[in-house]
C-alpha positions as CSV (number, residue, x, y, z in Angstrom):
1,M,22.7,17.6,31.2
2,D,21.5,14.1,30.3
3,D,18.6,14.5,32.8
4,Q,17.5,17.7,31.1
5,H,17.7,16.1,27.7
6,D,15.5,13.2,28.9
7,L,12.9,15.7,30.0
8,F,12.4,16.8,26.4
9,R,12.7,13.4,24.8
10,P,9.4,12.3,23.3
11,R,7.8,9.4,25.1
12,G,5.1,6.8,24.3
13,L,4.0,6.3,20.7
14,H,5.4,9.7,19.7
15,G,8.8,8.6,21.1
16,V,8.6,5.4,19.1
17,D,7.7,7.5,16.0
18,H,10.7,9.7,16.5
19,R,13.2,6.8,17.0
20,I,12.0,5.0,13.9
21,V,12.2,8.1,11.8
22,S,15.7,8.8,13.1
23,A,16.9,5.2,12.4
24,L,15.5,5.1,8.9
25,R,16.6,8.6,8.0
26,A,20.1,7.5,9.0
27,C,19.9,4.9,6.2
28,G,19.6,7.8,3.8
29,S,23.2,8.7,4.5
30,D,24.0,6.1,1.8
31,P,23.8,8.0,-1.5
32,R,22.2,5.0,-3.2
33,V,19.5,4.7,-0.6
34,A,18.9,8.5,-0.6
35,G,18.6,8.5,-4.4
36,A,16.1,5.7,-4.4
37,A,14.0,7.4,-1.6
38,R,14.0,10.7,-3.6
39,A,13.0,8.9,-6.8
40,L,10.1,7.0,-5.1
41,S,8.9,10.1,-3.3
42,W,8.9,12.1,-6.5
43,A,7.1,9.4,-8.4
44,G,4.4,9.2,-5.7
45,E,3.8,12.9,-5.5
46,H,0.0,13.5,-5.9
47,G,-0.3,9.8,-6.8
48,A,1.2,10.5,-10.2
49,V,2.8,7.0,-10.5
50,W,-0.5,5.3,-9.7
51,V,-2.5,7.4,-12.1
52,A,0.1,6.6,-14.8
53,A,-0.1,2.9,-13.9
54,G,-3.9,2.9,-14.1
55,L,-4.0,4.6,-17.5
56,A,-1.3,2.2,-18.8
57,G,-3.3,-0.7,-17.5
58,A,-6.4,0.6,-19.3
59,V,-4.4,0.7,-22.5
60,V,-2.8,-2.7,-22.4
61,D,-5.7,-4.6,-20.7
62,R,-8.5,-3.5,-23.0
63,P,-11.1,-6.1,-21.8
64,R,-10.9,-4.6,-18.3
65,R,-10.3,-1.0,-19.4
66,G,-13.3,0.3,-17.3
67,A,-12.0,-1.5,-14.1
68,W,-8.6,0.1,-14.5
69,L,-10.0,3.5,-15.0
70,R,-12.3,3.1,-12.0
71,G,-9.4,1.9,-9.9
72,T,-7.5,5.0,-10.9
73,A,-10.4,7.1,-9.9
74,L,-10.5,5.3,-6.5
75,T,-6.8,5.9,-6.0
76,A,-7.2,9.6,-6.8
77,G,-10.2,9.9,-4.5
78,A,-8.3,8.3,-1.6
79,H,-5.5,10.8,-2.1
80,A,-7.9,13.7,-2.0
81,A,-9.5,12.3,1.2
82,S,-6.1,12.2,2.9
83,S,-5.5,15.8,2.0
84,V,-8.8,16.8,3.7
85,V,-7.8,14.8,6.8
86,K,-4.4,16.6,6.8
87,R,-6.1,20.0,7.0
88,V,-8.2,18.8,9.9
89,V,-5.5,17.1,12.0
90,R,-2.7,19.6,11.1
91,R,0.2,17.5,12.5
92,P,3.6,19.0,11.8
93,R,6.2,17.0,9.9
94,P,9.2,15.6,11.8
95,A,11.5,18.5,12.8
96,H,14.3,16.5,14.4
97,V,15.8,15.1,11.2
98,E,16.9,16.8,8.0
99,P,14.5,15.9,5.1
100,L,15.9,14.4,1.9
101,V,13.1,15.9,-0.2
102,G,10.9,19.0,-0.3
103,T,7.2,18.7,0.5
104,V,4.1,20.3,-0.9
105,G,2.6,21.0,2.5
106,R,3.5,21.4,6.1
107,H,1.2,18.8,7.5
108,S,2.1,15.2,8.1
109,F,-0.9,13.1,9.2
110,P,-1.8,11.0,7.3
111,S,0.8,10.4,4.5
112,S,-0.9,11.0,1.2
113,H,1.8,9.0,-0.5
114,A,0.9,6.0,1.6
115,T,-2.8,6.6,1.1
116,S,-2.6,6.6,-2.7
117,A,0.0,3.8,-2.7
118,A,-2.2,1.5,-0.5
119,A,-5.3,2.3,-2.6
120,A,-3.5,1.4,-5.8
121,A,-2.1,-1.8,-4.3
122,V,-5.6,-3.0,-3.2
123,A,-7.4,-1.8,-6.3
124,F,-4.9,-2.7,-9.0
125,G,-3.6,-5.7,-7.1
126,A,-7.1,-7.2,-7.3
127,L,-6.9,-7.1,-11.1
128,G,-3.8,-9.3,-11.0
129,A,-5.2,-11.9,-8.6
130,R,-6.4,-15.3,-9.7
131,A,-5.6,-14.8,-13.3
132,V,-7.0,-17.5,-15.6
133,P,-4.4,-19.1,-18.0
134,P,-5.4,-18.5,-21.7
135,L,-6.1,-22.2,-22.3
136,A,-8.2,-22.6,-19.2
137,A,-10.1,-19.4,-20.1
138,A,-10.7,-20.7,-23.6
139,V,-12.1,-24.0,-22.3
140,C,-14.3,-22.1,-19.8
141,V,-15.7,-20.0,-22.6
142,R,-16.4,-23.1,-24.7
143,L,-18.2,-24.8,-21.9
144,Q,-20.1,-21.7,-21.1
145,S,-21.4,-21.6,-24.7
146,C,-22.6,-25.2,-24.3
147,V,-24.6,-24.7,-21.2
148,G,-25.9,-21.3,-22.0
149,T,-26.2,-18.3,-19.7
150,S,-28.4,-20.0,-17.1
151,V,-25.4,-21.4,-15.3
152,R,-22.2,-19.3,-15.0
153,L,-19.1,-21.4,-14.9
154,C,-16.6,-18.6,-14.6
155,P,-17.0,-15.0,-13.5
156,E,-17.1,-12.9,-16.7
157,R,-14.2,-10.7,-15.6
158,T,-11.9,-13.7,-15.3
159,L,-12.4,-14.8,-18.9
160,S,-10.5,-12.0,-20.6
161,R,-7.4,-10.8,-18.8
162,S,-4.4,-9.4,-20.6
163,P,-1.2,-11.2,-19.3
164,I,0.6,-7.9,-19.4
165,G,-2.1,-6.2,-17.4
166,A,-2.2,-9.0,-14.8
167,L,1.6,-8.9,-14.5
168,G,1.6,-5.1,-14.1
169,A,-1.1,-5.4,-11.4
170,R,1.0,-7.8,-9.4
171,A,3.9,-5.3,-9.6
172,V,1.9,-2.6,-7.9
173,P,1.9,-3.9,-4.2
174,P,5.7,-4.1,-3.8
175,L,6.2,-0.8,-5.5
176,A,3.5,0.7,-3.1
177,A,5.4,-0.7,-0.1
178,A,8.6,0.9,-1.3
179,V,6.9,4.3,-1.7
180,C,5.6,4.1,1.8
181,V,9.1,3.2,3.2
182,S,10.7,6.0,1.2
183,R,8.7,8.6,3.1
184,L,10.3,7.4,6.3
185,V,13.8,7.3,4.9
186,A,13.3,10.8,3.5
187,G,12.5,12.0,7.0
188,V,9.2,13.7,6.1
189,H,6.7,11.4,7.8
190,Y,6.3,9.5,11.1
191,P,5.5,5.7,10.9
192,S,2.0,6.5,12.3
193,D,1.4,8.9,9.4
194,V,2.3,6.1,6.9
195,A,0.3,3.5,8.8
196,A,-2.8,5.8,8.9
197,G,-2.4,6.7,5.3
198,A,-2.1,3.1,4.2
199,A,-5.2,2.2,6.2
200,L,-7.2,5.0,4.7
201,G,-6.1,4.1,1.2
202,A,-6.8,0.4,1.6
203,L,-10.2,1.0,3.2
204,T,-11.2,3.4,0.3
205,A,-10.2,0.8,-2.3
206,R,-12.0,-2.0,-0.5
207,L,-15.2,0.0,-0.2
208,G,-15.1,0.8,-3.9
209,A,-14.0,-2.7,-5.0
210,R,-17.4,-3.8,-6.2
211,W,-17.9,-0.6,-8.2
212,M,-14.4,-0.9,-9.6
213,T,-15.0,-4.4,-11.0
214,G,-18.4,-3.5,-12.3
215,G,-20.4,-5.4,-9.7
216,T,-22.9,-2.6,-9.5
217,A,-23.2,-2.0,-13.2
């Protein structure tokens, strides 16, 4: 009997995928873990949490409103791209575990949740990096006014950052990672789905980074 079971046991990368999903889905037997996984999966559906974060960033960080809105557009575009890839690859979702959440579609590769999460982490995370303290920014602006525009002392986009916007941008990457893990705990994706989705989202955001920050404007 065990020999027959071994014949049908997935092997190679697919086998690793199966074992990881089984192990993480078992964590969902804890009601608190299951509740968190459901909440994160729901929040990440269609990239809703990232669109909301981008719009909120545009409101509270008015000097960089355009960058936040373009980052939101990049995130939505990455999500749409993952949906197209899903229709091409047509990989079924894990069938050997009971899912914790319902899904919009039958296809698994890549994870659209992971795609939009990674795109948001890269795009919005860049808006929280290397924030200039208010005093340093004020000094930089003063020096810039003295030397004129022939020599740029500080990149313009670092001179006016909302502290709230920068803090919010820094909160996106850990939340994005939690959303990615939630899809494995929920039993609706393989690790390779999540990895591929994260790679697609990060690549999309990186390719659009210059446009997002106004480098081509």
